[in-house]
C-alpha positions in Angstrom: 116.8 93.0 130.4 115.4 94.0 133.7 112.5 91.7 134.4 110.0 92.3 137.2 107.8 89.5 138.7 104.5 91.4 138.0 102.1 88.6 136.7 100.9 88.8 133.2 97.4 89.2 134.4 98.3 92.5 136.1 100.5 93.7 133.3 97.8 93.3 130.7 95.1 95.1 132.8 97.0 98.3 131.9 96.2 99.6 128.5 99.6 101.2 128.0 101.3 98.0 129.0 99.0 96.0 126.6 100.2 98.2 123.8 103.9 97.5 124.7 103.2 93.7 124.9 101.5 93.9 121.4 104.5 95.6 120.0 107.0 93.2 121.6 105.1 90.1 120.5 104.3 91.3 116.9 107.9 92.5 116.4 109.1 88.9 117.2 106.5 87.1 115.2 107.5 84.5 112.7 104.1 84.0 111.1 100.4 83.9 112.0 100.5 86.3 114.8 97.1 87.5 116.3 96.4 90.2 118.9 92.9 91.2 119.8 92.4 94.1 122.2 88.8 94.4 123.4 88.5 98.0 124.7 88.0 99.5 128.2 86.9 96.2 129.8 90.5 94.9 129.2 89.3 91.8 127.3 91.8 90.5 124.7 94.3 87.8 123.6 97.6 87.1 122.2 98.1 84.2 119.8 101.5 83.2 118.5 102.0 80.9 115.5 98.7 79.0 115.0 98.7 75.2 115.4 95.9 74.9 112.8 94.8 77.1 109.9 91.8 76.8 107.7 92.0 78.9 104.5 89.7 79.2 101.5 86.4 80.5 100.2 84.1 77.8 101.4 81.3 78.2 104.0 82.1 74.7 105.1 85.3 76.0 106.8 83.1 77.4 109.6 81.5 74.1 110.3 84.8 72.5 110.7 86.1 75.3 113.0 83.0 75.2 115.0 83.2 71.4 115.6 86.8 71.6 116.7 86.1 74.6 119.0 83.2 72.9 120.7 85.5 70.0 121.4 88.1 72.3 123.2 86.3 75.5 123.9 89.2 76.8 126.0 91.6 76.9 123.0 90.8 80.2 121.2 90.2 80.7 117.5 90.8 84.0 115.5 89.4 84.5 112.0 89.3 87.1 109.3 86.3 87.2 106.8 86.7 89.4 103.7 83.8 91.6 102.7 84.2 90.2 99.2 83.6 86.5 100.4 80.5 87.7 102.2 79.2 89.6 99.3 79.7 86.5 97.0 77.6 84.6 99.6 74.9 87.3 99.6 74.8 87.3 95.7 75.0 83.5 95.3 77.9 83.5 92.9 81.2 81.7 92.6 84.1 83.4 94.5 86.2 85.7 92.2 89.9 85.8 92.2 91.4 88.0 94.9 94.7 88.8 96.6 93.8 87.3 100.1 91.7 84.2 100.8 88.0 84.9 101.7 88.3 83.2 104.9 91.2 82.5 107.3 90.4 80.7 110.6 93.2 79.8 113.0 93.4 78.0 116.3 95.9 79.1 118.9 97.0 76.7 121.5 100.0 78.9 122.3 97.8 81.8 123.4 97.1 84.0 126.4 93.7 85.6 127.1 92.7 88.1 129.6 89.7 90.0 130.8 86.3 89.0 132.4 85.7 86.0 130.2 89.2 84.6 130.2 89.2 80.8 130.5 91.1 78.9 133.3 94.8 79.0 132.4 98.2 78.9 134.1 99.0 81.9 136.3 101.7 82.9 133.8 101.9 82.5 129.9 103.7 79.7 128.2 107.4 79.6 127.7 107.1 80.9 124.1 105.2 83.9 125.2 106.9 84.7 128.5 110.0 86.4 127.0 107.9 88.6 124.8 105.8 89.8 127.6 108.8 90.4 129.7 109.8 93.1 127.2 106.6 94.9 128.1 107.6 95.0 131.8 110.7 97.2 131.1 110.4 101.0 131.3 108.2 102.2 128.4 110.5 103.1 125.4 109.8 106.4 123.6 107.1 106.0 120.9 108.8 105.4 117.4 108.1 108.1 114.9 105.0 107.7 112.6 106.5 105.6 109.7 103.9 106.5 106.9 103.3 109.4 104.5 99.9 111.2 104.8 97.0 109.1 103.3 96.2 110.0 99.7 92.7 109.4 98.2 92.8 107.3 95.0 89.6 109.1 93.9 89.7 112.8 93.1 87.2 115.0 95.0 85.1 115.4 91.7 85.0 111.7 91.1 83.8 111.0 94.8 81.1 113.6 94.4 80.0 112.0 91.1 79.7 108.6 92.8 77.5 110.0 95.6 75.2 111.5 92.9 75.2 108.1 91.2 74.1 106.4 94.4 71.4 109.0 94.9 70.1 108.3 91.4 69.8 104.6 92.4 67.8 105.8 95.4 65.5 107.9 93.3 65.0 104.9 90.9 63.7 102.8 93.9 66.8 100.3 93.9 67.9 101.1 97.4 67.2 103.4 100.4 70.8 103.8 101.5 74.3 103.1 100.0 77.4 102.8 102.1 79.9 104.2 99.7 83.6 103.9 100.5 86.7 105.3 98.8 90.2 104.0 99.0 93.4 105.6 100.4 97.1 104.7 100.4 99.8 105.9 102.8 103.3 104.8 101.4 106.2 104.3 103.8 108.4 107.3 104.5 111.3 104.8 104.2 110.6 101.1 103.4 111.3 99.2 106.6 114.0 96.5 106.7 111.6 94.4 108.9 107.9 94.7 108.3 106.7 93.3 111.7 108.2 96.0 113.9 107.0 98.7 111.7 103.5 97.4 111.6 103.5 97.0 115.5 104.5 100.7 115.7 101.6 101.7 113.6 99.2 99.7 115.8 100.7 101.1 119.0 100.3 104.6 117.8 96.6 104.0 116.9 95.8 102.7 120.2 97.5 105.6 121.9 95.8 108.2 119.8 92.3 106.8 119.2 91.6 103.5 121.1 88.4 102.0 119.9 86.4 99.0 121.2 87.6 96.4 118.9 91.4 96.5 118.2 93.1 93.8 116.2 96.6 93.2 114.7 96.6 90.0 112.6 99.3 88.7 110.3 98.0 87.3 107.0 100.9 85.9 105.0 102.7 88.8 103.4 100.4 91.5 104.9 99.1 92.6 108.3 95.6 93.6 109.3 95.7 96.7 111.5 92.1 97.3 112.9 91.0 100.1 115.3 87.3 99.4 114.9 84.6 100.8 117.2 81.9 98.6 115.8 80.5 95.3 117.2 78.9 93.2 114.6 77.9 90.4 116.9 78.6 89.1 120.4 77.1 85.9 121.5 77.2 84.7 125.1 75.6 81.5 126.5 73.9 81.7 130.0 73.8 79.0 132.6 70.4 77.8 131.2 72.1 77.2 127.7 70.4 80.2 126.1 72.6 82.1 123.7 72.2 85.8 123.9 73.3 87.9 120.8 74.0 91.5 120.7 74.8 93.7 117.7 75.7 97.5 118.0 75.4 99.1 114.6 76.9 102.5 114.1 75.5 105.0 111.7 75.6 108.8 111.9 78.9 110.7 112.1 80.3 114.2 113.0 84.0 115.0 113.2 85.5 116.0 116.6 86.8 119.6 117.2 89.7 120.6 119.5 87.7 123.5 120.9 85.3 122.2 123.6 82.4 124.4 122.6 82.8 123.7 119.0 83.0 119.9 119.8 79.8 120.1 121.8 78.2 121.9 119.0 79.1 119.0 116.6 77.5 116.5 118.9 74.4 118.5 119.2 74.2 118.8 115.5 74.4 115.1 115.1 71.5 114.7 117.5 69.4 117.2 115.6 70.1 115.8 112.2 67.0 114.3 110.7 69.2 112.9 108.0 71.5 111.0 110.4 68.6 109.8 112.4 66.8 108.4 109.5 70.0 106.8 108.2 70.6 105.2 111.6 67.0 104.0 111.8 67.2 102.2 108.4 70.3 100.3 109.4 68.9 99.3 112.9 65.9 97.9 111.1 68.1 96.0 108.8 70.1 94.5 111.7 66.9 93.6 113.5 65.8 91.7 110.4 69.2 90.0 110.1 69.1 88.8 113.7 65.5 87.9 113.4 66.3 85.2 110.9 68.1 83.3 113.6 66.3 84.4 116.8 63.6 82.9 119.0 60.3 84.6 118.1 59.7 87.7 119.9 63.1 88.1 121.4 64.6 90.8 119.1 64.7 94.1 120.7 66.2 97.5 119.8 66.0 100.8 121.6 63.6 103.6 120.5 66.5 106.0 119.9 70.3 105.7 119.6 72.9 106.8 122.0 76.1 108.7 121.1 79.6 107.2 120.9 82.3 109.9 121.1 85.7 108.6 119.9 88.8 110.8 119.8 88.3 111.7 116.2 84.4 111.5 115.6 81.1 111.4 117.2 78.8 108.5 116.2 75.2 107.3 116.8 75.0 103.7 118.0 72.2 101.3 119.0 72.3 98.0 120.7 70.1 95.3 119.2 69.5 92.2 121.3 68.1 88.7 120.5 68.1 85.2 121.8 69.3 82.7 119.2 67.3 79.6 118.4 68.6 76.3 119.5 71.0 74.8 117.0 72.1 77.9 115.2 75.5 77.3 113.7 78.5 79.6 113.2 78.1 79.3 109.4 74.5 80.5 109.7 75.5 83.5 111.8 78.1 84.4 109.2 75.4 84.1 106.4 72.9 86.2 108.2 75.2 88.9 109.6 78.2 89.3 107.3 78.6 91.9 105.7 76.9 94.2 108.4 74.0 96.3 107.4 75.8 99.5 108.4 78.5 98.9 105.9 76.2 98.0 103.0 72.9 99.7 103.1 69.4 98.6 102.6 68.1 96.5 101.1 71.3 94.5 101.5 71.4 92.4 98.3 70.6 95.1 95.8 72.8 97.6 97.5 75.8 95.3 97.5 75.4 95.2 93.6 75.3 99.0 93.6 78.3 99.3 95.8 80.4 97.1 93.4 79.3 99.1 90.4 80.3 102.3 92.1 83.5 101.3 93.8 84.9 99.0 91.1 87.5 97.3 93.3 87.4 94.6 96.1 87.1 95.9 99.7 89.1 93.1 101.1 89.1 92.7 105.0 87.6 96.2 105.2 83.9 95.8 106.2 84.0 92.1 106.5 84.5 90.7 109.9 87.1 89.7 112.5 86.0 86.7 114.5 87.1 85.5 118.0 85.9 82.2 119.5 86.8 81.8 123.2 85.1 79.5 125.8 81.4 79.7 125.1 81.6 83.1 123.5 81.7 84.5 120.0 82.9 87.9 119.1 82.7 89.5 115.7 83.7 93.1 114.8 83.3 95.0 111.6 86.7 96.1 110.5 86.1 99.8 109.8 89.0 102.2 110.7 91.0 99.2 109.3 93.9 98.9 106.9 96.2 96.4 105.3 99.9 97.0 105.6 102.5 95.4 103.4 105.9 96.2 101.8 104.4 99.2 99.9 102.7 100.8 102.9 99.1 101.1 104.1 96.0 100.6 102.1 92.7 101.5 103.7 89.1 102.6 103.0 86.7 105.0 104.6 83.0 105.4 103.8 79.6 106.6 104.9 75.9 106.1 104.3 74.5 107.9 101.4 70.8 108.8 101.5 68.7 111.0 99.2 69.4 114.2 101.1 73.2 113.6 101.6 75.5 116.5 100.5 78.2 115.1 98.5 81.1 117.3 99.7 80.0 116.9 103.3 80.2 113.0 102.8 83.5 113.3 101.3 84.9 115.3 104.2 83.4 112.8 106.5 85.6 109.9 105.0 88.7 112.0 105.8 87.5 112.6 109.4 87.3 108.8 109.9 90.8 108.2 109.0 92.4 111.0 111.1 94.2 108.6 113.3 96.0 107.1 110.4 97.6 110.4 109.5 100.9 111.7 110.9 100.5 113.5 114.1 
């Protein structure tokens, strides 16, 4: 193998090289691998096999992890919180049986972080990481072929439309104002891989090439892998020099598909801006996020813009707002999880009753989808909402896609929106 002496910090500043490093590291993983790719600012981390793992369905796990993190803030943690665990918390019930644990929290001493908030670390990665990153220094190999069949919806079009109408009946009854309804998809392997890790890494690399989003993640969970290409920030918390913790949430609500023709694409974005339905949907969720943050904020510090901005991704246009707050002194990680997970944009309003309606309509657990992916690094906390996220195992890819249903939603348009949101998971 021809190896250059380019430092890892320079290597990982290049998005293409980051994708190559992710593929090389994941393909060589022996268990517990984590990769977080934070978007255009170049922030991210690689974690090899964790030195400590906390697993279960107890909120107390977050207290344990936070205490250990505070003792050694330069040692990063990565966590996965399932939607179903969070829903159980909101509804105050005993956790139900599920395929994966509700919470997985891991500490990675053998890790490499990069970006503007990277902690002090050696100039080069550890001996365990170095050979894997060396592979990314070689000339870029040709992208492997997409290994999955086209996604297949598990609901018929008629059933999806019926569920939209059922959600609207709940709105008319006064039970809710908005329901985030999701349907499930599967994409079997074209040919079952002899080794799962390299195949999963190839899927993630293709996603990041086609439609890079702000919060990418590739995380091994026992016999499955979380593949996330999420654009949505649930919560970022940064502590300033005065010890004040500043929290930011960026809820997304309101969508139009992208078009290949430039004029048609501009028309889609303009239609999104003009849509009273999408604006009303967005305002409801921003108000819900303001309320969630307000439970933990210093009085008078919660702020949200008067109107959203647009976020144009390779496959869809979105409306997004940035909600700010200063946290009260002493707010714990567990309290943040209770207040913020699941995010309002993936439930609806009011949150508690709408979660009950979602369960009655969807009938199956969501798993990692719409829960949270957590990263603790130095004095910073990052949580994304795992939308545009799937679970890959020996059978192939399982994923969800959804959208907010309001009284004037058109059922077929909502169904087509779910397909637009998973375009990047289809064969090219």
